[in-house]
C-alpha positions as CSV (number, residue, x, y, z in Angstrom):
1,M,86.0,134.2,-90.1
2,N,85.5,131.4,-92.5
3,I,84.1,128.0,-91.6
4,Q,87.4,126.3,-91.3
5,D,88.6,128.9,-88.8
6,K,85.5,128.5,-86.7
7,V,85.8,124.8,-86.6
8,K,89.4,125.2,-85.3
9,Q,88.1,127.6,-82.6
10,I,85.4,125.1,-81.5
11,K,87.8,122.2,-81.4
12,S,90.4,124.2,-79.4
13,G,87.8,125.3,-76.9
14,K,88.0,129.0,-77.7
15,L,84.4,128.8,-78.8
16,T,81.7,126.2,-78.1
17,A,79.1,124.6,-80.4
18,E,76.4,125.7,-77.8
19,K,77.5,129.4,-78.0
20,N,77.5,129.2,-81.7
21,V,74.0,127.8,-81.9
22,N,72.7,130.2,-79.3
23,Y,74.1,133.2,-81.1
24,F,72.3,132.3,-84.4
25,L,69.0,131.2,-82.8
26,D,68.8,134.5,-80.9
27,K,69.6,136.4,-84.1
28,I,66.9,134.6,-86.0
29,K,64.2,135.1,-83.3
30,T,64.9,138.8,-83.0
31,E,65.7,139.8,-86.6
32,D,64.0,137.4,-89.1
33,K,60.5,138.9,-88.7
34,K,61.6,141.5,-91.2
35,Y,63.2,139.0,-93.6
36,N,60.9,136.0,-93.4
37,S,63.8,133.7,-94.4
38,V,63.3,130.8,-91.8
39,L,60.1,128.8,-91.8
40,V,61.0,126.1,-89.2
41,I,63.3,126.1,-86.2
42,N,64.9,122.9,-84.9
43,E,64.0,122.9,-81.2
44,N,66.6,120.3,-80.4
45,A,69.5,122.4,-81.8
46,L,70.9,123.5,-78.5
47,E,70.8,120.0,-77.0
48,E,72.6,118.6,-80.1
49,A,75.2,121.4,-79.7
50,K,75.8,120.4,-76.1
51,E,76.3,116.8,-77.2
52,I,79.0,117.9,-79.7
53,D,80.8,120.0,-77.0
54,N,81.0,116.9,-74.8
55,K,82.7,114.8,-77.5
56,K,86.5,114.3,-77.2
57,I,86.9,113.9,-80.9
58,K,84.8,116.3,-83.0
59,G,84.0,116.0,-86.8
60,K,85.0,118.4,-89.6
61,L,81.9,120.5,-89.0
62,A,82.2,120.7,-85.2
63,G,79.3,123.0,-84.1
64,I,78.9,124.7,-87.5
65,C,75.3,125.8,-88.0
66,F,73.3,125.1,-91.1
67,L,69.9,126.3,-92.5
68,I,68.4,124.0,-95.0
69,K,66.1,124.8,-98.0
70,S,62.6,123.4,-97.2
71,N,62.7,120.8,-100.1
72,I,65.6,118.8,-98.5
73,C,64.4,116.2,-96.0
74,V,65.7,116.7,-92.4
75,K,64.3,113.9,-90.1
76,N,61.5,115.1,-87.7
77,L,61.5,118.6,-89.1
78,E,58.7,120.0,-91.2
79,T,59.8,119.8,-94.8
80,N,57.1,121.7,-96.6
81,C,58.6,123.0,-99.8
82,A,57.0,126.4,-98.8
83,S,53.6,125.0,-99.9
84,K,50.3,124.4,-98.2
85,T,50.4,121.0,-99.9
86,L,53.0,119.7,-97.5
87,E,52.3,122.1,-94.5
88,G,52.7,120.1,-91.2
89,W,54.6,117.1,-92.9
90,K,57.6,116.1,-91.1
91,A,60.4,114.2,-93.0
92,T,60.9,110.6,-91.8
93,Y,64.5,110.4,-92.8
94,D,67.6,112.5,-93.5
95,A,68.7,113.3,-97.0
96,K,72.1,112.1,-97.8
97,V,73.7,115.5,-97.5
98,I,72.1,115.9,-94.1
99,E,73.5,112.6,-93.0
100,K,76.9,113.7,-94.0
101,I,76.6,117.0,-92.1
102,K,75.4,115.4,-89.0
103,K,78.1,112.7,-89.2
104,E,80.7,115.5,-89.1
105,D,78.9,117.2,-86.1
106,G,77.2,120.0,-88.0
107,V,74.0,121.4,-86.4
108,I,70.8,122.0,-88.4
109,L,69.1,125.1,-87.1
110,G,66.0,124.8,-89.2
111,M,64.4,125.1,-92.7
112,T,64.4,128.1,-95.0
113,N,61.7,129.8,-97.1
114,M,61.7,129.2,-100.9
115,D,59.7,129.5,-104.0
116,E,56.9,126.9,-103.6
117,F,58.2,123.5,-104.8
118,A,61.2,125.5,-106.2
119,S,58.9,126.9,-108.9
120,G,60.1,130.4,-109.3
121,G,63.1,132.7,-109.7
122,S,62.2,135.5,-107.3
123,G,61.2,134.0,-103.9
124,E,57.6,135.4,-104.3
125,T,55.7,132.1,-104.9
126,S,56.1,130.8,-101.3
127,A,52.8,130.0,-99.7
128,F,54.1,131.7,-96.5
129,G,55.0,135.0,-98.0
130,P,58.2,136.1,-99.8
131,A,61.6,136.3,-98.2
132,K,63.0,139.8,-98.3
133,N,66.3,140.9,-99.6
134,P,68.5,142.1,-96.6
135,V,70.2,144.6,-98.8
136,N,66.9,146.3,-99.7
137,L,63.7,145.0,-98.2
138,N,61.7,146.3,-101.1
139,L,63.5,144.0,-103.6
140,I,63.1,140.4,-104.4
141,P,66.0,138.2,-102.9
142,G,65.9,135.9,-106.0
143,G,64.9,132.2,-106.1
144,S,64.1,129.6,-105.7
145,S,66.6,129.2,-102.8
146,S,65.5,132.6,-101.5
147,G,65.5,131.9,-97.8
148,S,68.8,130.2,-97.8
149,A,70.5,133.1,-99.5
150,V,68.8,135.7,-97.3
151,A,69.8,133.8,-94.2
152,V,73.4,133.8,-95.1
153,A,73.4,137.4,-96.1
154,A,71.6,138.3,-92.8
155,G,74.1,136.3,-90.7
156,F,71.7,133.7,-89.5
157,C,73.9,130.7,-90.0
158,D,77.4,129.6,-91.1
159,C,76.1,127.9,-94.2
160,A,72.8,127.3,-95.9
161,L,72.0,124.6,-98.5
162,G,69.9,125.2,-101.6
163,S,69.0,123.3,-104.6
164,D,69.9,124.5,-108.1
165,T,67.7,123.4,-111.1
166,G,68.5,126.3,-113.5
167,G,70.1,128.9,-111.3
168,S,68.2,128.5,-108.0
169,V,71.3,128.8,-105.8
170,R,73.3,131.2,-107.9
171,N,70.4,133.6,-108.7
172,P,69.6,134.5,-105.1
173,A,73.3,134.4,-104.2
174,S,73.9,137.2,-106.8
175,H,71.0,139.4,-105.6
176,C,71.9,139.0,-101.9
177,G,75.7,139.4,-102.2
178,V,76.8,135.9,-101.1
179,V,78.6,132.9,-102.6
180,G,76.4,130.2,-104.2
181,V,77.6,127.0,-105.8
182,K,76.0,124.5,-108.3
183,P,78.1,121.4,-108.4
184,S,78.7,119.2,-111.5
185,Y,75.7,117.0,-112.1
186,G,76.1,113.8,-110.0
187,L,78.7,115.2,-107.7
188,V,76.2,115.5,-104.8
189,S,73.5,113.0,-104.0
190,R,69.9,114.1,-104.6
191,Y,68.5,111.4,-102.2
192,G,66.1,113.1,-99.9
193,L,65.7,116.1,-102.2
194,I,62.1,116.8,-103.2
195,D,63.2,117.6,-106.7
196,L,61.9,120.0,-109.3
197,A,63.5,118.3,-112.3
198,M,65.7,115.2,-111.8
199,S,67.8,115.8,-114.9
200,F,69.1,119.2,-113.6
201,D,68.8,119.4,-109.8
202,Q,71.9,119.6,-107.6
203,I,72.2,120.5,-104.0
204,G,74.8,123.3,-103.2
205,P,76.1,125.4,-100.5
206,L,75.7,129.2,-99.9
207,T,78.2,131.0,-97.7
208,K,79.9,134.3,-97.1
209,D,83.2,133.3,-98.7
210,V,84.6,131.0,-101.4
211,D,86.8,128.9,-99.0
212,S,83.8,128.1,-96.9
213,S,81.7,126.9,-99.8
214,K,84.6,124.7,-101.0
215,Y,85.0,123.2,-97.6
216,I,81.3,122.3,-97.3
217,L,81.0,120.9,-100.9
218,D,84.0,118.6,-100.2
219,I,82.1,117.2,-97.3
220,I,78.7,116.7,-98.9
221,K,79.9,115.4,-102.3
222,G,80.4,111.7,-103.2
223,R,78.8,108.5,-104.4
224,D,75.6,107.4,-102.9
225,E,74.0,104.0,-103.6
226,N,70.5,105.6,-103.3
227,D,71.3,108.0,-106.2
228,P,72.6,106.2,-109.3
229,T,73.7,109.5,-111.0
230,T,76.4,110.0,-108.3
231,F,80.0,108.9,-108.4
232,D,83.2,108.9,-106.3
233,S,85.3,112.1,-106.7
234,K,88.6,113.4,-105.7
235,E,89.2,116.0,-102.9
236,I,88.6,119.6,-104.0
237,K,92.0,121.3,-103.8
238,D,93.5,124.7,-104.2
239,L,95.3,124.8,-107.5
240,K,98.3,127.0,-108.5
241,L,97.0,129.1,-111.4
242,D,99.5,130.4,-114.0
243,K,98.2,130.9,-117.5
244,I,94.4,130.8,-117.3
245,K,92.4,131.4,-120.4
246,I,89.1,133.0,-119.7
247,G,86.1,133.1,-122.0
248,A,83.8,136.1,-121.5
249,L,80.3,135.0,-122.6
250,K,78.7,136.9,-125.4
251,V,74.9,136.8,-125.3
252,H,72.6,137.2,-128.2
253,G,68.9,137.0,-128.7
254,D,66.2,138.2,-126.2
255,Y,68.2,137.9,-123.0
256,R,70.7,140.8,-123.2
257,I,72.6,141.9,-120.2
258,Q,71.8,145.3,-118.7
259,E,74.5,147.8,-119.6
260,I,75.2,148.8,-116.0
261,I,75.8,145.1,-115.1
262,D,77.9,144.4,-118.2
263,K,80.1,147.4,-117.3
264,K,80.6,146.2,-113.8
265,I,81.7,142.7,-114.9
266,K,84.1,144.2,-117.4
267,E,85.7,146.3,-114.7
268,I,86.3,143.1,-112.7
269,I,87.8,141.2,-115.7
270,D,90.1,144.2,-116.5
271,K,91.6,144.0,-113.0
272,H,93.3,140.7,-113.8
273,K,96.0,139.9,-116.3
274,W,94.7,136.6,-117.4
275,S,94.1,136.1,-121.1
276,T,90.4,137.0,-121.8
277,K,88.6,136.6,-125.1
278,N,85.0,136.9,-125.9
279,V,83.3,133.5,-126.5
280,E,80.0,132.6,-128.2
281,I,78.3,129.3,-127.5
282,K,76.0,127.9,-130.2
283,Y,72.3,127.4,-129.3
284,L,72.6,129.4,-126.1
285,D,69.7,131.6,-127.3
286,L,67.6,128.4,-127.1
287,A,68.5,127.6,-123.5
288,I,65.4,128.8,-121.8
289,Q,63.1,127.3,-124.5
290,T,65.0,124.0,-124.1
291,Y,65.0,124.1,-120.2
292,Y,61.4,124.6,-119.5
293,P,59.7,121.8,-121.5
294,I,62.0,119.4,-119.7
295,V,61.3,120.9,-116.3
296,Y,57.6,121.0,-116.9
297,V,57.4,117.3,-117.8
298,E,59.8,116.1,-115.0
299,F,58.0,118.3,-112.4
300,F,54.6,117.0,-113.6
301,S,55.8,113.4,-113.2
302,G,57.4,114.1,-109.8
303,T,54.3,115.7,-108.4
304,R,52.1,112.6,-109.1
305,K,52.9,111.3,-105.6
306,F,51.3,114.3,-104.0
307,D,47.8,112.8,-104.3
308,G,46.5,113.4,-100.8
309,R,46.8,109.8,-99.8
310,R,50.4,109.3,-98.6
311,Y,51.4,112.7,-97.4
312,G,49.9,116.2,-97.5
313,K,47.1,117.4,-99.6
314,I,46.2,116.9,-103.3
315,I,48.7,119.3,-105.0
316,E,46.4,120.7,-107.6
317,D,43.9,121.7,-104.9
318,S,46.4,123.3,-102.6
319,C,49.2,124.8,-104.7
320,G,49.9,128.3,-106.0
321,P,49.5,129.5,-109.6
322,E,53.2,129.0,-110.8
323,V,53.2,125.4,-109.5
324,L,49.8,124.8,-111.2
325,R,51.1,126.3,-114.5
326,R,54.0,123.9,-114.5
327,I,51.8,120.9,-113.6
328,I,49.3,121.7,-116.5
329,G,52.1,122.4,-118.9
330,G,53.9,119.2,-118.1
331,S,50.6,117.3,-118.4
332,E,50.0,118.8,-121.9
333,I,53.5,118.2,-123.2
334,S,53.3,114.6,-121.8
335,K,50.1,113.7,-123.7
336,A,50.5,111.0,-126.4
337,E,49.6,113.4,-129.3
338,Y,52.6,115.6,-128.4
339,E,55.1,112.7,-128.3
340,G,58.4,113.7,-129.7
341,R,57.2,117.3,-130.4
342,Y,58.5,119.1,-127.4
343,Y,60.2,117.0,-124.7
344,K,62.4,114.9,-127.0
345,R,63.4,117.9,-129.1
346,A,64.3,119.8,-126.0
347,L,66.5,116.7,-125.0
348,E,68.2,116.9,-128.4
349,V,69.0,120.6,-128.0
350,K,70.2,120.0,-124.5
351,N,72.7,117.5,-125.8
352,L,73.8,120.1,-128.5
353,I,74.4,122.7,-125.8
354,K,76.4,120.2,-123.7
355,K,78.6,119.4,-126.7
356,E,79.1,123.1,-127.4
357,F,80.4,123.6,-123.8
358,E,82.7,120.7,-124.2
359,N,84.3,122.3,-127.3
360,V,84.5,125.6,-125.6
361,F,86.4,124.1,-122.6
362,K,89.0,122.7,-125.0
363,K,90.1,126.3,-125.6
364,F,89.2,128.1,-122.3
365,D,89.6,127.1,-118.6
366,C,86.4,128.8,-117.6
367,V,83.5,130.8,-119.0
368,I,82.5,133.9,-117.1
369,S,79.4,136.2,-117.2
370,P,77.1,138.0,-114.9
371,T,75.1,135.6,-112.9
372,V,71.8,137.4,-113.5
373,P,71.4,139.7,-116.6
374,I,69.2,142.2,-114.9
375,L,68.8,143.8,-111.5
376,P,66.1,142.5,-109.1
377,H,62.6,144.0,-109.3
378,K,60.5,145.3,-106.5
379,L,58.5,142.8,-104.4
380,G,54.9,142.5,-105.8
381,S,55.7,144.1,-109.1
382,E,53.6,143.0,-112.1
383,I,56.1,141.1,-114.2
384,S,55.4,138.7,-117.1
385,T,56.2,135.0,-117.1
386,E,58.7,135.6,-119.9
387,E,60.5,138.3,-117.9
388,M,60.5,136.1,-114.7
389,Y,62.1,133.2,-116.7
390,S,64.7,135.5,-118.2
391,Y,66.3,135.9,-114.7
392,D,67.8,132.4,-115.3
393,A,68.9,133.0,-118.9
394,L,72.7,132.9,-118.0
395,T,72.4,130.2,-115.3
396,V,70.3,127.6,-117.1
397,P,73.0,126.7,-119.6
398,A,75.3,125.1,-116.8
399,N,72.4,122.9,-115.7
400,L,71.7,121.8,-119.3
401,A,75.4,121.0,-119.8
402,G,75.8,119.3,-116.3
403,I,78.9,121.4,-115.6
404,C,80.0,123.2,-112.4
405,A,79.2,126.8,-111.9
406,M,79.2,129.4,-109.0
407,S,78.3,132.9,-108.3
408,I,80.5,135.2,-106.3
409,P,79.8,138.8,-105.2
410,V,81.9,141.4,-107.0
411,G,80.4,144.7,-105.9
412,K,77.2,146.7,-106.2
413,V,75.4,148.5,-109.0
414,D,73.0,151.3,-107.7
415,G,73.5,149.8,-104.2
416,I,72.4,146.3,-105.3
417,P,74.8,143.3,-105.2
418,V,76.0,141.9,-108.5
419,G,77.3,138.4,-108.9
420,L,80.0,137.1,-111.3
421,Q,79.3,133.6,-112.7
422,I,82.2,131.3,-113.1
423,M,81.5,128.1,-115.2
424,C,84.1,125.2,-115.6
425,N,83.8,121.9,-117.1
426,S,82.2,119.0,-115.4
427,L,84.3,117.7,-112.4
428,E,86.6,120.7,-112.5
429,E,85.4,122.1,-109.1
430,S,89.1,122.5,-108.0
431,K,89.8,124.8,-110.9
432,M,86.5,126.7,-110.5
433,F,87.1,127.4,-106.8
434,S,90.7,128.4,-107.4
435,I,89.6,130.9,-110.1
436,A,86.9,132.2,-107.8
437,K,89.4,132.7,-105.0
438,V,91.5,135.0,-107.2
439,F,88.5,137.1,-108.3
440,E,87.3,137.2,-104.7
């Protein structure tokens, strides 16, 4: 049952918000010990559900249950970014996306596990232990929105929210076999998000199906005076698709796609009669090298508020090694003697990649690829920083270009879910979801 159908059931009285909340809370309490996907439970969730049931006129999300990545502020809930730095800190206000969910009578069940301060691609950097992939408990679930993807895959909520800086929603969605969406930059407000990199971050939904993600995104999107990058946007609609031109991404350089994954994606493409041609995008082999200097600098800047005086502990004294690596790296790049050498050059390449995507979308309706080029590794495996960063090699370009992108499950390889990534031009969410629906 998708979210729209469940809303209809609750509004008609066939199901109550209280029963919906009760079901998920019981499931989390009895099953999440083996997954470690939920860090904080909203103790008021049942009371909030009862209030919704008593309303004569219910909102678009009547009784729908959400779990929220722990870097998105939910008033009076511990929002700790899976870090000892913010352990025990409760948000004093709702992020704009949370405001919108509550306004439409959605219920927040709690906060999910994640890579610490969203710094990671596997879910393993959490200060509270890694979330575990429901498909195979020995494998990483992907990151940094690890707990959100696991919670959806394990059936702990109707929808989870994550944040996507360079693939942090799509990457775990692929590994856990769920749908994950990165909206166009500026479509969804970042107000209340404890960001990793302000130039890239977007909040997006994770659900079991395409229609549910579309429904949620249509509710949380829109202009917000607290976030000047946002804008008004049209309703996301189902489009009638006739002649669609698909660009199948060709990858060069160090980030080659595993043959078994490439084969699976080609099988999916061949099932459809749409025109498909291979497409090469210039400078794509520089995406990772472009992305990380910008992330390091912006993350370093954003963490200066964690000085131990206003909230939490001093971040350098309480964070894990990956967070510290990014702080030190950002500090070095930011020093005066490096001015123009790394950060500014990275911004220049970012603009080149953005222009290349604009040119590609003049010829193609969408660009598709595997979401992640390699299968997930075993939890606790020794893996180099370069190998870890390569998980996001195919997702980072969409953030650099500011376009919309999503991952949908398209089957399994060796018993492990594989995601198909669909990228469309900025503000073409309606087209992206309509194409995804056909592949689904």
